[in-house]
C-alpha positions in Angstrom: 0.1 -0.1 0.3 1.1 3.4 -0.9 0.4 6.2 1.5 0.8 10.1 1.6 0.6 12.4 4.2 -1.9 14.6 4.1 -1.3 16.5 7.8 1.6 16.3 9.6 2.3 18.5 12.5 5.2 16.5 14.5 4.7 15.4 16.9 0.9 16.6 17.5 -0.9 15.1 14.3 -0.1 12.8 11.5 -2.8 11.6 8.8 -2.2 9.8 5.8 -4.6 8.8 3.1 -4.2 5.7 0.6 -2.6 6.6 -3.3 -4.1 4.5 -5.8 -5.9 1.0 -4.6 -4.2 -2.0 -2.9 -6.6 -5.1 -2.7 -8.2 -5.7 -0.7 -8.7 -1.8 0.3 -10.4 0.5 -1.9 -10.2 3.3 0.1 -7.9 3.8 3.3 -7.0 6.9 5.5 -5.9 7.1 9.4 -4.7 9.7 11.7 -3.1 9.8 15.0 -3.4 12.8 17.4 -1.0 12.7 20.5 -2.5 14.8 23.9 -0.2 15.4 26.6 -1.8 14.6 29.8 0.7 15.3 32.5 4.2 15.1 33.3 5.2 11.5 31.8 1.7 10.7 30.3 0.0 11.2 27.4 -2.6 9.6 25.2 -2.3 8.4 21.2 -5.9 8.4 19.7 -6.0 6.7 16.2 -8.7 6.7 13.9 -9.0 5.2 10.6 -11.4 4.4 7.8 -11.5 2.0 4.8 -13.3 0.5 2.0 -12.6 -3.1 0.7 -13.4 -4.2 -2.8 -14.0 -5.0 -5.1 -18.0 -3.8 -4.3 -19.6 -7.4 -5.5 -17.4 -9.5 -3.0 -17.9 -6.4 -0.2 -20.1 -8.2 1.7 -17.9 -11.0 2.4 -14.5 -9.4 2.4 -15.4 -6.9 5.3 -16.0 -8.7 8.3 -12.5 -10.5 7.6 -10.4 -7.2 6.7 -12.3 -5.6 9.4 -11.1 -8.7 12.0 -7.8 -8.7 10.5 -7.0 -5.0 10.3 -8.3 -4.5 14.4 -6.0 -7.5 15.2 -2.6 -6.1 13.5 -3.6 -2.8 14.8 -4.1 -4.1 18.4 -0.5 -5.9 18.1 1.1 -3.0 16.6 0.2 -0.4 19.5 0.9 -3.0 22.2 4.3 -3.5 20.7 4.8 0.4 20.6 3.3 0.7 24.3 6.2 -1.9 25.4 9.0 -0.2 23.5 7.8 2.8 25.3 7.6 1.5 28.7 10.8 -0.3 28.3 12.9 3.0 26.5 11.1 5.7 28.5 14.5 7.3 29.6 15.8 6.9 26.4 12.5 8.5 24.8 12.8 11.5 27.2 16.6 12.3 26.3 15.7 12.1 22.7 12.8 14.3 23.0 14.9 16.7 25.0 17.5 16.9 22.4 14.7 17.5 19.7 13.7 20.4 21.5 10.3 18.9 22.5 10.5 19.6 26.3 6.4 20.0 26.6 6.4 16.5 25.9 8.7 15.1 28.3 
């Protein structure tokens, strides 16, 4: 799948949409918004939308794609959580070096 950023405001927002089509998707777009909640605490809100095709098979493909996509998304965010929990000090040092003190 080829995507392009349609909005990017590091480190608060990243949004992308699919270029062309990539089976089984006929449309795909997603955004990630990061909000600081307090010292060493934040939330990442991931929103996505997609449509599968071909249209004649959507009734069959969509429930399967939804299950797989949700499962893969949960796995990826669990790995991100584990990385951040394990590497918090390193991430904070990197944020400071990037001038992102508001996120530390």
